[in-house]
C-alpha positions in Angstrom: -22.9 -27.0 -12.4 -21.0 -24.1 -10.6 -21.6 -20.8 -10.8 -19.3 -18.0 -12.0 -20.2 -15.1 -9.8 -17.8 -12.7 -11.9 -19.8 -13.0 -15.0 -22.8 -10.9 -15.0 -26.3 -11.5 -16.5 -27.1 -8.4 -18.6 -30.8 -7.6 -19.3 -31.7 -4.9 -21.7 -35.0 -3.4 -21.2 -36.8 -0.8 -23.5 -39.6 1.6 -22.1 -41.6 4.5 -23.0 -43.7 6.8 -20.8 -47.1 7.4 -21.8 -47.5 11.0 -20.8 -51.5 10.9 -20.8 -51.6 8.4 -18.4 -48.2 8.2 -16.8 -48.2 4.3 -17.5 -45.0 2.8 -18.6 -44.5 0.4 -21.8 -41.9 -1.9 -20.9 -40.4 -4.5 -23.9 -37.5 -6.9 -23.7 -36.5 -6.5 -27.3 -37.4 -3.2 -29.2 -38.6 -5.9 -31.9 -41.8 -6.7 -29.6 -42.7 -3.6 -30.2 -45.0 -2.9 -33.4 -42.4 -0.8 -35.6 -44.6 2.4 -36.3 -45.0 2.6 -32.1 -41.2 2.6 -31.4 -40.5 5.9 -31.2 -39.7 7.5 -28.1 -38.8 4.2 -26.4 -35.3 4.2 -24.3 -33.0 1.7 -23.4 -31.8 0.8 -20.4 -29.4 -2.1 -19.4 -29.4 -4.0 -16.0 -26.8 -6.5 -15.0 -27.3 -8.7 -12.5 -25.4 -11.3 -10.4 -25.7 -15.0 -10.9 -28.1 -16.8 -8.3 -26.2 -19.6 -6.5 -27.2 -22.1 -4.2 -26.4 -19.9 -0.9 -28.0 -16.7 -2.6 -31.1 -18.8 -3.6 -31.3 -19.6 0.3 -30.5 -16.5 2.2 -33.4 -14.8 0.0 -36.0 -17.2 0.8 -34.7 -17.2 4.7 -34.9 -13.2 4.8 -38.3 -13.5 3.0 -39.9 -15.7 6.0 -42.4 -14.1 8.0 -45.1 -15.5 10.5 -48.6 -14.3 9.6 -49.8 -15.6 12.9 -52.3 -18.3 11.4 -50.9 -20.9 13.3 -49.1 -22.6 10.0 -45.8 -21.4 11.2 -43.2 -19.2 8.9 -44.4 -18.4 5.1 -42.1 -17.0 2.5 -43.6 -13.2 1.7 -43.2 -13.5 -2.0 -43.0 -9.5 -1.9 -40.2 -9.2 0.2 -38.3 -12.0 -1.6 -38.7 -10.4 -5.1 -37.7 -6.8 -3.1 -34.6 -8.6 -1.8 -33.4 -10.5 -4.7 -33.6 -7.4 -6.7 -31.4 -5.5 -4.3 -28.8 -8.5 -4.0 -28.3 -9.2 -7.5 -28.8 -6.1 -9.4 -24.8 -5.3 -9.9 -25.0 -2.7 -12.5 -27.3 -0.3 -14.7 -26.6 2.4 -16.9 -29.3 4.4 -15.6 -28.6 8.3 -15.6 -30.0 11.4 -13.9 -31.1 14.4 -15.5 -27.7 16.1 -15.2 -26.0 12.8 -16.9 -24.7 11.6 -13.8 -24.8 7.7 -13.0 -27.8 6.8 -10.9 -26.2 5.0 -7.8 -27.9 1.6 -7.2 -29.0 1.4 -3.1 -32.2 0.9 -1.5 -33.8 4.0 -2.5 -33.1 4.3 -6.2 -34.3 0.2 -6.8 -37.4 1.2 -4.7 -38.3 4.1 -6.7 -38.0 1.8 -9.9 -41.4 2.1 -11.8 -43.1 -1.6 -10.8 -43.3 -2.5 -14.6 -39.3 -2.0 -15.0 -38.8 -4.0 -11.5 -41.2 -7.0 -12.6 -40.4 -7.1 -16.0 -36.1 -7.1 -14.8 -37.0 -9.8 -12.4 -39.1 -12.0 -15.0 -36.3 -11.5 -17.8 -33.5 -12.5 -15.2 -35.7 -15.7 -14.2 -36.2 -16.2 -17.8 -32.2 -16.2 -18.4 -31.4 -18.2 -15.2 -34.0 -20.2 -13.5 -36.1 -21.4 -16.4 -32.8 -21.8 -18.9 -33.4 -19.5 -21.4 -30.9 -20.3 -24.3 
């Protein structure tokens, strides 16, 4: 019923860049990739903070905008997802080409490939909001 904010939620993702197109293929489990196609996939492990009632409400408040339609404020879902990723991402094992750890900040998070960011948020929701066991 209560959230232990010290326990991080680990989310591994597997990805492979397709050189010809620049596209990124992302899988939540390497087993999801056909065995003969697994070569070249890399693993990155993200650790996310659990969401509690306060954070949940703060994220929604920060994403409210008035679109000037006369309907009042509405949630900007893009802003919501950006804020959610920035606020909940606590650790990752991403490395620079020189082997140094990539810091987590707005610049690095906003430079994530969209397929990685969307997959990460989807997996987080599966493990938390939707109650994956």
